[in-house]
C-alpha positions, 0 to 999 in steps of 0.5 A: 657169410654174415657180417656184423650189422653195426659194421655194415651200417657204418660202412653204408653211411661212410660210403653214402657220404664219400662215394655219391653216385659211384658204381655199386661195389662188386662184392655182397653179403647176400650172394651165394657165390664165393666172395673174393678180393684181390689187390690187383686186376691181374690177380683178379683175372687169374681168380676169374679164370679159375673161379668162373661163375662160382665166384664174385671177384673185385680188385682193390687197385683198378685197371690202369692204376699203379699197384706201387702207388694206388691209395685205396678208397672207402669203397675198396675197404667195403669190398674187403669186408665182404670177402671170404678169400683175399689174394695179394701178390705181396713180396712188397709189390703193393703200396703199403696202404693197399695191404693195410686196407686189405688186412685191416678190413678182412674178417677174421674167418676169411682166408688170406693168401700172399701168392708170391711167397706161397707159390714156391710150393707150386714150383714158382721160380724166384729171382733176387732183386739185384741193385746196381753194382756199377756205382763207384762208391758204397751203396747205402740203404736202410733196412728192417731185418727180421719179421718183428714177431717179438714186437708183435709186428705183422706185414702192416706194421711200421718199423720207424727209423728216425734221425735224432741227432747229427754232428759235423761241419755241414748238413746231412740229407737222406732222400728218395728220388722217383723215376719221374723226378719227384723227391721225398726227404727223410733226413734233414739235419739243417733244421734240427731234430724235434723230439716233441713230435716224435721226430716226424719230419726225420723219420722213415717207415718200412715194413718188416723184412724190407729195405729201401734205396736212399741218396745221401748228401753232405754239404761240407767235407769232414767227419759227420755222425748221424744218430738213428733211433729205431722203433716198431709201431705194431698197429696204427693205434699202438705206441711205438716200441723202442728197438735201439739207438746208435750213431753212424760215422761218415768220412766225407771227403777226408781220409776214413782212417783218420776219421775213425781216429777222430771219432775214437773208433778202434779197429774200424770197418771202412765201407767204401764199395759194395752194398750196405744197409743201416739196419734195424735188426728186429731179431737182435734188437740192435741197430747195425750195418749189414754189408755185401762187399760184392754189391747187388745185395743178393750175396751173403751179408755180414753184420757190423756194430754201428760203432765200428763202421766208418762209411766213406764218402770220397772226394770223387762223390763230389757232385753238382746240385741239379736244376729243379725245384725238387732239389732246392732243399740241397742248395742252389743249382750248381753248388757242390755237395758230396753224395752217395746216390741211389743204387737204382732208379725210382722209389723202391721199398722191397724185400729180397725177391723181385715181386713181378713173378707173372712176367714168367708165364710158368710162375703164373701157372703156379699162381693158378694152382695155388688159387685153385687149391685155396678156392677149393678149401674155401668152397669144397662144394664147387671143387669140381668146377675149380679143378676143371676151370684150372685145368683148362686155363693151365692148358691155355697158359702152357700154349701162351708160354710156348708162344712167348718163348717162340716169338721172342726166340725169333728175335736175333740174339744181338737185338734182344735188349730191353730198355724200359722205365719200370724195373718189372721185367726181370722174370721175362728177361730171365725166362725168355732170354732177353737182356735188360739193358737199362732204363730209358732215364739214365738218372732220376732228374725230370730233365736229363742233362746233355751228358745223360742224354749222350750216355743213353744215346751211346748205349743205344748206338753201342747195342744198336737198340731200335726201340725202348718200351713204356708202360701205357699207364706211365706214358702220359707222365713220361714226355721227357722220356719219350723225347730222349728216345726221339732224339736218339732216333729210336721207337717208343713201343708199348709193354705191359707190366703191372696193370691192364687197360681198355686194350689189354684186358687179361693176363694171356692177352698181356703176355702175348701182346708183350711178346708181339711188341718185342718181336715187332720193335726189336727187329730192325 
């Protein structure tokens, strides 16, 4: 496929300046093979199995890197330019900049397939992402509802939600805490709100049809309000288009009914449990609250206008600021603030389904069938090769599925409990009858407290869990987590989630390794 000469020349100059003596990219404008780009190494392997010697394949995210956080390079963008076909997992698995690099550099005539969404046509089984329903306060997140077509939005567009005003006796903060303790602050009313820079320091960007977890902290009891403005930035160079502005009311350590009276809210809806999202509804053009009273977010949701809702932050939400520089923005360690915590550990911006479909081998088989048909459509002359390769690989995956099922079934039911650092194994648990008992880190702090350690040890003792599981690409950054396991007297074993390494280099090897690791480590 030919490429614009001017574009290729520009890319060559940029790469010469930025890449130096780096390895030559895989994809080329001069190959007689089909040029394919994938977002992850795992998808690259599936394409290689189907395409064989009729395709050249490169992945944006290298083996050993985390697709949730990888930042693409100019060399990655260069590979995208040459691609005839692109495969992403999507379902909001990949880091936003990975998807933006893919979509911005892919040529208009190229084919782009989002495997997680489209594999349902091939009988892939999707399961919802379920939030922690054990919180004893309302879980409060942020959501962009709808695809944003009316605003010209695509999957690379940003829905911007900005805090533009706040009232109350104290300060309001909204922030995200990662599984290894880092924090990103998105709302900080203590230093005001600066309209001159577009409220840049009090803005969070979401993709369309996505939501995220947040922690909310309030430094003083009383009635607080927070005014949000939502807009859609369709492209990196376009001006944001306004959606709506609305004010939300919080009853912090006070009677929520009285807070409603003070705020002049008639017939208030008081939210004190379940799952709620402050929502930019791109279908109606309004800011609202979407609410699931049962929690978890997988049930049918109702919508309430922002001016009818009072969000209850009860006295039992009073908590001490933990040690650590990452929490200094809240105040001094030991000071008390009212807090609505994140529903689940880690920085998750996601849609309604768990994107890690491949942990069920039968879902990977659906991916393979979709890849086969996509390659045939792009390169009909090699159809026989793609059909034969896919058939042979599907047979191998069938045997792999049997192996994983039989290996895990040999673990006594009472010991099939999985504790990991990364919420990536829901499909494995659902397909092969394993219970996800939780995460090795019981709260988001880098250094778990003594009470947190005791809770984890109690869980391990109660369930008689002999081991926890870490992904190799997280192990080097998880010294505290391994220490918790060591103090509990249990093993730390390896499990692969999103990426390969030098020891596990393909999908079949990964799934067989995971089954063997579970079997070896969960039988006392």
